[in-house]
C-alpha positions as CSV (number, residue, x, y, z in Angstrom):
1,X,-66.9,71.8,-68.7
2,X,-67.2,69.3,-65.9
3,X,-69.3,66.3,-66.5
4,X,-71.0,68.0,-69.4
5,X,-72.1,70.9,-67.3
6,X,-70.8,74.4,-68.1
7,X,-68.6,76.1,-65.6
8,X,-70.9,77.9,-63.1
9,X,-73.8,75.8,-64.0
10,X,-73.1,72.9,-61.5
11,X,-75.0,72.7,-58.3
12,X,-74.5,70.6,-55.3
13,X,-77.1,68.1,-56.6
14,X,-75.3,64.8,-57.4
15,X,-77.4,63.8,-60.5
16,X,-78.0,67.4,-62.3
17,X,-78.9,67.2,-65.8
18,X,-77.1,69.8,-68.1
19,X,-79.2,72.9,-69.1
20,X,-78.5,72.1,-72.9
21,X,-79.9,68.6,-72.5
22,X,-83.1,69.8,-70.7
23,X,-83.6,72.5,-73.3
24,X,-83.7,69.8,-76.0
25,X,-86.2,67.6,-74.1
26,X,-88.5,70.4,-73.2
27,X,-88.5,71.8,-76.7
28,X,-89.7,68.5,-78.1
29,X,-92.3,68.0,-75.4
30,X,-96.0,68.9,-76.3
31,X,-98.1,70.9,-73.9
32,X,-97.9,74.0,-71.9
33,X,-97.0,72.4,-68.5
34,X,-93.9,70.2,-67.6
35,X,-94.2,67.8,-64.6
36,X,-91.0,66.8,-62.9
37,X,-91.7,64.6,-60.0
38,X,-88.0,64.6,-58.9
39,X,-87.3,68.4,-58.8
40,X,-83.7,68.0,-57.7
41,X,-81.5,70.8,-58.8
42,X,-84.4,72.8,-60.5
43,X,-83.0,72.3,-64.0
44,X,-86.5,71.6,-65.4
45,X,-88.0,74.7,-63.7
46,X,-85.1,77.1,-65.0
47,X,-85.5,75.8,-68.5
48,X,-89.3,75.9,-68.5
49,X,-89.1,79.6,-67.4
50,X,-86.5,80.3,-70.1
51,X,-88.8,78.6,-72.7
52,X,-91.9,80.4,-71.4
53,X,-93.5,77.1,-70.2
54,X,-95.1,76.2,-66.9
55,X,-93.6,73.7,-64.7
56,X,-94.6,71.6,-61.6
57,X,-91.5,70.3,-59.7
58,X,-91.9,67.9,-56.8
59,X,-89.1,67.6,-54.2
60,X,-89.1,66.1,-50.6
61,X,-85.6,67.2,-49.7
62,X,-85.8,70.7,-48.2
63,X,-82.1,71.3,-49.2
64,X,-83.0,70.7,-52.8
65,X,-86.4,72.8,-52.5
66,X,-84.1,75.6,-51.5
67,X,-81.8,75.2,-54.4
68,X,-84.8,75.1,-56.7
69,X,-86.0,78.3,-55.3
70,X,-82.6,79.9,-55.9
71,X,-82.2,78.7,-59.5
72,X,-85.7,79.7,-60.6
73,X,-86.3,82.8,-58.3
74,X,-89.8,81.5,-57.6
75,X,-91.3,80.8,-54.2
76,X,-92.6,77.2,-54.2
77,X,-96.0,76.3,-53.3
78,X,-95.9,73.6,-50.6
79,X,-98.3,70.8,-50.4
80,X,-98.1,68.6,-47.3
81,X,-98.6,64.8,-47.3
């Protein structure tokens, strides 16, 4: 374990939340869809998929969008500003 993250779980994102913590947060959250306006490393999306929930992740940094794509195996929808 490194900074609360299991070996192999850590990504290059500097503020990644451990999967176990996000599991607990999403399990107690009501509703079908989770909104994460700072998608970052994609932890929210990964856990939402594992818990059969929908998730909307917003991320401006193309490097992190690519990371989210890899972790969730989902091609993101892109909305321009």
